[in-house]
Structure formats: structure tokens, C-alpha cells
LOLO-605940 format. One record per residue (C-alpha): residue number from 1; residue in one letter; x, y, z. Coordinates in Angstrom, 3 decimals, padded with zeros to 6 digits. Layout:
REM LOLO-605940
<dokol NUM 'a' <X Y Z>>;
...
REM end
This chain:
REM LOLO-605940
<dokol 1 'm' <129.499 148.795 080.097>>;
<dokol 2 'g' <129.419 149.908 076.480>>;
<dokol 3 'i' <128.209 146.543 075.163>>;
<dokol 4 'a' <125.513 146.367 077.844>>;
<dokol 5 'l' <124.234 149.807 076.823>>;
<dokol 6 'r' <124.235 148.852 073.148>>;
<dokol 7 'l' <122.245 145.701 073.895>>;
<dokol 8 'a' <119.780 147.778 075.891>>;
<dokol 9 'q' <119.451 150.151 072.943>>;
<dokol 10 'a' <118.477 147.110 070.876>>;
<dokol 11 'r' <115.833 146.404 073.547>>;
<dokol 12 'a' <117.396 143.208 074.831>>;
<dokol 13 's' <116.925 142.314 078.476>>;
<dokol 14 'v' <120.277 142.657 080.242>>;
<dokol 15 't' <121.672 141.577 083.601>>;
<dokol 16 'i' <125.042 143.086 084.457>>;
<dokol 17 'v' <127.416 141.701 087.075>>;
<dokol 18 'g' <130.043 143.702 088.940>>;
<dokol 19 'r' <131.590 144.670 092.251>>;
<dokol 20 'n' <130.190 148.186 092.697>>;
<dokol 21 'q' <126.503 148.280 093.630>>;
<dokol 22 'n' <126.122 152.032 093.112>>;
<dokol 23 'r' <127.819 151.999 089.732>>;
<dokol 24 'g' <125.751 148.981 088.729>>;
<dokol 25 'q' <122.488 150.750 089.504>>;
<dokol 26 'e' <123.625 153.782 087.521>>;
<dokol 27 'i' <124.166 151.589 084.472>>;
<dokol 28 'v' <120.766 149.941 084.973>>;
<dokol 29 'q' <119.172 153.393 084.864>>;
<dokol 30 'q' <121.086 154.244 081.691>>;
<dokol 31 'm' <119.916 151.018 080.068>>;
<dokol 32 'q' <116.314 151.763 080.991>>;
<dokol 33 'q' <116.568 155.220 079.448>>;
<dokol 34 'l' <118.111 153.897 076.229>>;
<dokol 35 'a' <115.490 151.178 075.854>>;
<dokol 36 's' <112.702 153.660 076.463>>;
<dokol 37 'a' <114.108 156.032 073.876>>;
<dokol 38 'a' <114.457 153.209 071.358>>;
<dokol 39 'a' <110.868 152.106 071.952>>;
<dokol 40 's' <109.582 155.604 071.212>>;
<dokol 41 't' <111.044 155.494 067.703>>;
<dokol 42 't' <109.365 152.260 066.561>>;
<dokol 43 's' <105.817 150.988 066.239>>;
<dokol 44 'e' <106.872 147.338 066.241>>;
<dokol 45 'p' <105.437 145.426 069.220>>;
<dokol 46 's' <107.884 143.677 071.501>>;
<dokol 47 'l' <108.258 142.504 075.065>>;
<dokol 48 't' <109.349 145.095 077.594>>;
<dokol 49 'p' <113.056 144.482 078.310>>;
<dokol 50 'q' <114.171 143.918 081.879>>;
<dokol 51 'f' <117.385 145.271 083.380>>;
<dokol 52 's' <119.108 144.266 086.602>>;
<dokol 53 'f' <122.402 144.250 088.475>>;
<dokol 54 'm' <124.011 141.417 090.445>>;
<dokol 55 'q' <126.917 142.092 092.780>>;
<dokol 56 'c' <129.889 139.735 092.567>>;
<dokol 57 'd' <133.633 139.872 093.128>>;
<dokol 58 'a' <134.579 137.808 090.077>>;
<dokol 59 's' <138.147 137.214 091.256>>;
<dokol 60 'l' <136.879 134.344 093.434>>;
<dokol 61 'm' <135.483 131.137 091.944>>;
<dokol 62 'k' <133.167 130.512 094.896>>;
<dokol 63 'n' <131.594 133.931 094.402>>;
<dokol 64 'i' <131.003 133.187 090.724>>;
<dokol 65 'q' <129.336 129.905 091.601>>;
<dokol 66 't' <126.988 131.673 094.018>>;
<dokol 67 'c' <126.214 134.422 091.503>>;
<dokol 68 'v' <125.350 131.945 088.745>>;
<dokol 69 'n' <123.192 129.844 091.074>>;
<dokol 70 'd' <121.230 132.977 091.966>>;
<dokol 71 'y' <120.818 133.837 088.285>>;
<dokol 72 'k' <119.692 130.311 087.399>>;
<dokol 73 'a' <117.041 130.454 090.097>>;
<dokol 74 'n' <115.207 133.155 088.127>>;
<dokol 75 'n' <116.091 132.387 084.495>>;
<dokol 76 'e' <115.602 129.401 082.211>>;
<dokol 77 's' <117.652 130.436 079.180>>;
<dokol 78 'l' <120.399 132.824 078.109>>;
<dokol 79 'd' <121.025 134.100 074.573>>;
<dokol 80 'i' <124.215 136.137 075.037>>;
<dokol 81 'l' <126.989 135.993 077.633>>;
<dokol 82 'v' <129.558 138.811 077.446>>;
<dokol 83 'l' <132.640 138.554 079.657>>;
<dokol 84 't' <134.523 141.813 080.140>>;
<dokol 85 'q' <135.656 141.667 083.777>>;
<dokol 86 'g' <139.156 143.016 084.104>>;
<dokol 87 'i' <141.794 144.711 086.208>>;
<dokol 88 'a' <144.577 147.085 085.218>>;
<dokol 89 's' <147.396 146.874 087.743>>;
<dokol 90 'm' <151.155 147.270 087.827>>;
<dokol 91 'n' <151.448 145.086 090.944>>;
<dokol 92 'g' <153.600 141.987 091.025>>;
<dokol 93 'y' <152.360 138.448 091.577>>;
<dokol 94 't' <149.199 138.817 093.675>>;
<dokol 95 'p' <147.296 135.635 094.571>>;
<dokol 96 't' <143.651 135.808 095.600>>;
<dokol 97 's' <142.435 134.174 098.813>>;
<dokol 98 'e' <141.824 131.070 096.656>>;
<dokol 99 'g' <145.475 131.017 095.573>>;
<dokol 100 'i' <145.079 132.071 091.934>>;
<dokol 101 'e' <147.048 134.993 090.544>>;
<dokol 102 'q' <144.584 137.887 090.560>>;
<dokol 103 'k' <144.777 138.849 086.894>>;
<dokol 104 'l' <144.467 135.250 085.714>>;
<dokol 105 'a' <141.541 134.705 088.075>>;
<dokol 106 'i' <139.670 137.673 086.609>>;
<dokol 107 'h' <140.780 137.570 082.977>>;
<dokol 108 'y' <140.683 133.812 082.495>>;
<dokol 109 'y' <139.587 131.327 085.139>>;
<dokol 110 'g' <136.542 133.302 086.219>>;
<dokol 111 'r' <135.429 133.745 082.614>>;
<dokol 112 'v' <135.669 130.018 081.966>>;
<dokol 113 'l' <133.723 129.244 085.127>>;
<dokol 114 'f' <130.926 131.704 084.317>>;
<dokol 115 't' <130.640 130.094 080.897>>;
<dokol 116 'k' <130.672 126.484 082.047>>;
<dokol 117 'l' <128.106 127.078 084.794>>;
<dokol 118 'l' <125.785 128.917 082.403>>;
<dokol 119 'l' <126.025 126.361 079.589>>;
<dokol 120 'p' <122.675 124.723 080.462>>;
<dokol 121 'l' <120.919 128.068 080.006>>;
<dokol 122 'l' <122.865 128.830 076.832>>;
<dokol 123 'a' <121.906 125.426 075.435>>;
<dokol 124 'a' <118.246 126.401 075.843>>;
<dokol 125 's' <118.715 129.325 073.427>>;
<dokol 126 'p' <118.220 128.805 069.676>>;
<dokol 127 'd' <121.304 130.910 068.867>>;
<dokol 128 'a' <123.522 131.372 071.918>>;
<dokol 129 'r' <126.659 133.500 071.823>>;
<dokol 130 'v' <129.522 133.751 074.361>>;
<dokol 131 'm' <132.016 136.597 073.996>>;
<dokol 132 's' <135.208 137.067 076.018>>;
<dokol 133 'v' <136.587 140.560 075.423>>;
<dokol 134 'l' <140.335 140.665 076.047>>;
<dokol 135 's' <143.178 140.467 073.525>>;
<dokol 136 'a' <142.419 138.312 070.495>>;
<dokol 137 'g' <145.038 138.691 067.795>>;
<dokol 138 'v' <147.214 140.947 069.958>>;
<dokol 139 'h' <148.866 138.796 072.620>>;
<dokol 140 'a' <151.907 136.595 072.124>>;
<dokol 141 'p' <151.817 132.870 072.975>>;
<dokol 142 'y' <152.697 131.975 076.554>>;
<dokol 143 's' <155.450 129.386 076.146>>;
<dokol 144 'l' <155.702 128.422 079.845>>;
<dokol 145 'y' <152.221 126.880 079.919>>;
<dokol 146 'k' <153.663 123.492 080.980>>;
<dokol 147 't' <156.206 124.471 083.616>>;
<dokol 148 'd' <154.560 127.561 085.127>>;
<dokol 149 'p' <150.933 127.751 083.970>>;
<dokol 150 'd' <149.825 130.088 086.776>>;
<dokol 151 'l' <152.813 132.474 086.783>>;
<dokol 152 'e' <153.998 131.495 090.252>>;
<dokol 153 'k' <157.674 131.577 089.230>>;
<dokol 154 'n' <157.773 133.797 086.165>>;
<dokol 155 'f' <155.260 136.567 086.768>>;
<dokol 156 's' <155.603 139.763 084.783>>;
<dokol 157 'i' <153.113 142.237 083.332>>;
<dokol 158 'k' <153.763 140.803 079.864>>;
<dokol 159 'n' <153.461 137.170 080.944>>;
<dokol 160 'g' <150.257 137.995 082.780>>;
<dokol 161 'a' <148.763 139.578 079.677>>;
<dokol 162 'd' <150.024 136.937 077.230>>;
<dokol 163 's' <148.953 133.957 079.322>>;
<dokol 164 'a' <145.411 135.274 079.824>>;
<dokol 165 'g' <144.977 136.036 076.129>>;
<dokol 166 'f' <146.567 132.761 075.042>>;
<dokol 167 'y' <144.390 130.776 077.443>>;
<dokol 168 'n' <141.238 132.587 076.280>>;
<dokol 169 'd' <141.993 131.562 072.694>>;
<dokol 170 'i' <142.259 127.947 073.806>>;
<dokol 171 'a' <139.155 128.070 076.005>>;
<dokol 172 'm' <136.943 129.387 073.213>>;
<dokol 173 'a' <138.117 126.621 070.877>>;
<dokol 174 'k' <137.652 123.900 073.488>>;
<dokol 175 'l' <134.231 125.160 074.567>>;
<dokol 176 'a' <133.115 125.399 070.944>>;
<dokol 177 'a' <134.189 121.806 070.311>>;
<dokol 178 'e' <132.250 120.630 073.358>>;
<dokol 179 'n' <129.135 122.739 072.641>>;
<dokol 180 'e' <128.545 122.659 068.910>>;
<dokol 181 'k' <125.379 124.801 068.857>>;
<dokol 182 'v' <126.871 127.721 070.796>>;
<dokol 183 's' <129.052 130.368 069.112>>;
<dokol 184 'f' <132.121 131.421 071.101>>;
<dokol 185 'f' <134.124 134.621 070.561>>;
<dokol 186 'h' <137.440 135.945 071.806>>;
<dokol 187 't' <137.720 139.604 070.825>>;
<dokol 188 'c' <140.051 142.551 071.256>>;
<dokol 189 'p' <138.624 145.970 072.167>>;
<dokol 190 'g' <141.780 147.806 071.142>>;
<dokol 191 'f' <142.705 151.127 072.763>>;
<dokol 192 'v' <139.408 152.514 074.060>>;
<dokol 193 'g' <138.561 155.820 075.718>>;
<dokol 194 's' <137.197 154.104 078.814>>;
<dokol 195 'a' <138.021 154.234 082.523>>;
<dokol 196 'w' <140.748 151.631 081.986>>;
<dokol 197 'g' <143.766 152.307 084.196>>;
<dokol 198 's' <141.817 153.965 086.990>>;
<dokol 199 'e' <143.753 151.770 089.454>>;
<dokol 200 'f' <147.087 153.216 088.265>>;
<dokol 201 'a' <149.060 155.911 090.071>>;
<dokol 202 'w' <148.331 159.500 088.994>>;
<dokol 203 'y' <151.578 159.828 087.040>>;
<dokol 204 'l' <150.468 156.923 084.826>>;
<dokol 205 'k' <146.805 157.872 084.530>>;
<dokol 206 'g' <147.621 161.336 083.200>>;
<dokol 207 'p' <149.500 160.171 080.076>>;
<dokol 208 'i' <146.941 157.411 079.485>>;
<dokol 209 'r' <144.047 159.877 079.502>>;
<dokol 210 'l' <145.961 162.175 077.148>>;
<dokol 211 'l' <146.592 159.324 074.715>>;
<dokol 212 'q' <142.968 158.236 074.964>>;
<dokol 213 'a' <141.771 161.719 074.076>>;
<dokol 214 't' <143.988 161.694 070.998>>;
<dokol 215 'f' <144.036 158.143 069.681>>;
<dokol 216 'a' <141.437 155.978 071.403>>;
<dokol 217 't' <138.315 154.459 069.911>>;
<dokol 218 's' <135.204 155.729 071.658>>;
<dokol 219 'v' <133.322 153.431 074.020>>;
<dokol 220 'q' <130.297 153.718 071.733>>;
<dokol 221 'd' <132.196 152.689 068.584>>;
<dokol 222 'c' <133.883 149.801 070.393>>;
<dokol 223 'a' <130.506 148.583 071.645>>;
<dokol 224 'e' <129.053 148.802 068.143>>;
<dokol 225 'y' <131.807 146.633 066.650>>;
<dokol 226 'h' <131.217 143.994 069.316>>;
<dokol 227 'f' <127.445 144.216 068.981>>;
<dokol 228 'r' <127.688 143.509 065.255>>;
<dokol 229 's' <129.638 140.327 065.966>>;
<dokol 230 'l' <127.103 139.265 068.562>>;
<dokol 231 'v' <124.209 139.507 066.107>>;
<dokol 232 's' <126.040 138.520 062.915>>;
<dokol 233 's' <124.336 135.748 060.946>>;
<dokol 234 'e' <127.772 134.708 059.650>>;
<dokol 235 'c' <128.739 133.590 063.168>>;
<dokol 236 'a' <125.540 131.647 063.882>>;
<dokol 237 'g' <125.468 127.929 064.470>>;
<dokol 238 'g' <128.467 127.437 066.704>>;
<dokol 239 'g' <132.233 127.519 066.326>>;
<dokol 240 'a' <135.069 129.596 067.761>>;
<dokol 241 'h' <135.515 133.096 066.348>>;
<dokol 242 'y' <138.400 135.503 066.937>>;
<dokol 243 'm' <137.783 139.196 066.221>>;
<dokol 244 'n' <139.973 142.301 066.235>>;
<dokol 245 'q' <139.030 145.770 067.481>>;
<dokol 246 'r' <137.024 146.438 064.301>>;
<dokol 247 'g' <135.013 143.248 064.539>>;
<dokol 248 'e' <137.040 141.640 061.755>>;
<dokol 249 'p' <138.413 138.061 061.902>>;
<dokol 250 't' <141.898 137.743 063.360>>;
<dokol 251 't' <144.278 134.840 063.966>>;
<dokol 252 'v' <145.450 132.770 066.919>>;
<dokol 253 't' <149.061 131.966 067.771>>;
<dokol 254 'k' <150.905 129.016 066.250>>;
<dokol 255 'l' <151.424 127.452 069.677>>;
<dokol 256 'q' <147.705 127.025 070.375>>;
<dokol 257 'e' <147.192 123.573 068.882>>;
<dokol 258 'e' <150.204 122.149 070.718>>;
<dokol 259 'a' <149.235 123.665 074.074>>;
<dokol 260 'a' <145.457 123.268 073.968>>;
<dokol 261 'd' <145.004 119.914 075.712>>;
<dokol 262 't' <147.526 120.683 078.464>>;
<dokol 263 'v' <146.096 124.130 079.194>>;
<dokol 264 'w' <142.493 122.939 079.157>>;
<dokol 265 'a' <143.176 120.017 081.500>>;
<dokol 266 'h' <144.961 122.344 083.929>>;
<dokol 267 't' <142.078 124.819 083.723>>;
<dokol 268 'q' <139.550 122.188 084.793>>;
<dokol 269 'e' <141.798 121.135 087.672>>;
<dokol 270 'v' <142.331 124.680 088.976>>;
<dokol 271 'i' <138.629 125.533 088.898>>;
<dokol 272 'q' <137.483 122.246 090.413>>;
<dokol 273 'q' <139.901 122.568 093.316>>;
<dokol 274 'r' <138.415 125.958 094.247>>;
<dokol 275 'l' <134.842 124.663 094.197>>;
<dokol 276 'e' <135.433 121.632 096.421>>;
REM end
């Protein structure tokens, strides 16, 4: 939400995608107000930005395909794609109706599918950017990528987090190699004072909210760091970029080069099977 609002403040047209129609319309109204306020402070002419919401349960690949087809029907190009869909859950292995572990479906496979389906529109932009906001520079490598790539046998909260982050690193590098004019980012928001953890039980949410009030980066500051990366001239012209919570370059794990081809081939297979 924070990045969408910051883009609206910069008077960019924004379409947001999410599950909750009411919450989506609230954010659309906030974006309209921010853009209007920004317009009142400048005399520079510009096109009137447009804001909209599309409903989609992004845990299912078929839903993502339908959502993107609907978007393509009304748009010819796309300058910026920001992928922030997520779920905070302490549940064990939970497959979706398509048979993908829920967290991996949302944090990884769905993000790759959104990106791949929107590549024709991104290619029509003179300076396209794709940003996946998850855990760059924070996660450990997922060493079981060959024997248990989808966590069917070795699920844990840590493995779920590490695999999604590790796979996002690989996806951004592979997509950048295949699409040389598009800039791809994997970033880390850090500990943010957002609604993260709202799915947790009350006895977990309480301590989280207390820690957020004391130590967390504000949603506005987090959005600003990400916005700067999205418009940075230093990141123009393609490539894969990995940024920490301050928008500074960070590193990938040592296992990435070894695992990249295996993970990427499996990714294509998993997605294709769900779209057949």
C-alpha cells in the first residue's frame, strides 16, 4: 500500500490488485486525494493520473492469468510493476487448491507469473522496472532446492521464508538475463510498522505491535526508500538489482549461481502445469 500511495503522490497512474474490494477502494480514494494535493502545489502541466482496483486472489495461478488478461485488455504498456503480495501465517504445510504450498504460491510463483504475463506491456515502456518486495539480503539459501523444491517433505516457517527469498533472487536474475531492457529488483522492506501479522493469534499480535511501535520503520519511510529505487537513474537500462531496507545494494547468497538453472526450470514447470 505504501508504495502505491507514494507513486500516486508523484502523480503516476496506479492500478492496485488485491483480495479485499472494500479495502482496495479505500486505497484508491487515498491515492486520488494525494494526487490532487500534489497537483495543487505545482504549475507544471501533466496528464491526470488514473487510479483503479482489480480484485484477485493471487494464491492461484489461474486467477492471476485472468487478472492480467483483464488488465491487458485496457492497457498497452506498463512502466512499473511492484509485487508485494504476502501472507503472515504460523500454519504448517498448506497447499492451495492448485497444489502449491500457500506461502510459495503467494511469495514466489504468483510473482513470477504476474511478471512473465506482463512482460509484453513492460517491453513497450522506455524504462520498465519490476520490483519484488520480500527479503533480499536477509534470507539464507534454501539448500533442498533439488530434492524438495516445494517444501512437501521439509516444510517449516524458516524453510518457507528462505526458499521464497532464495527463489526471488534467482527469478530476478533470470528475468533480467532474458529481458535486457527491463530493470528487475528484489528488495527487503525490513521491520515495518504495517498491518503485517494481522492473521496471527492475539497473543502474537500484541508483542508484534509493541515492537513495531518501538523499533519499526514507518510505512511512509519504507515506501520512500523503495520509490527512490524505482526512479533511480543508476538502475536504468536493465539488470538485476538487490536492495536492503534503506534502498542500498545488498548481496545474494553463494548458492544462487549453482541453483539457478535447476530452480528456474522447476519454476516454469510448476506454473505451466497450473495453466494447462
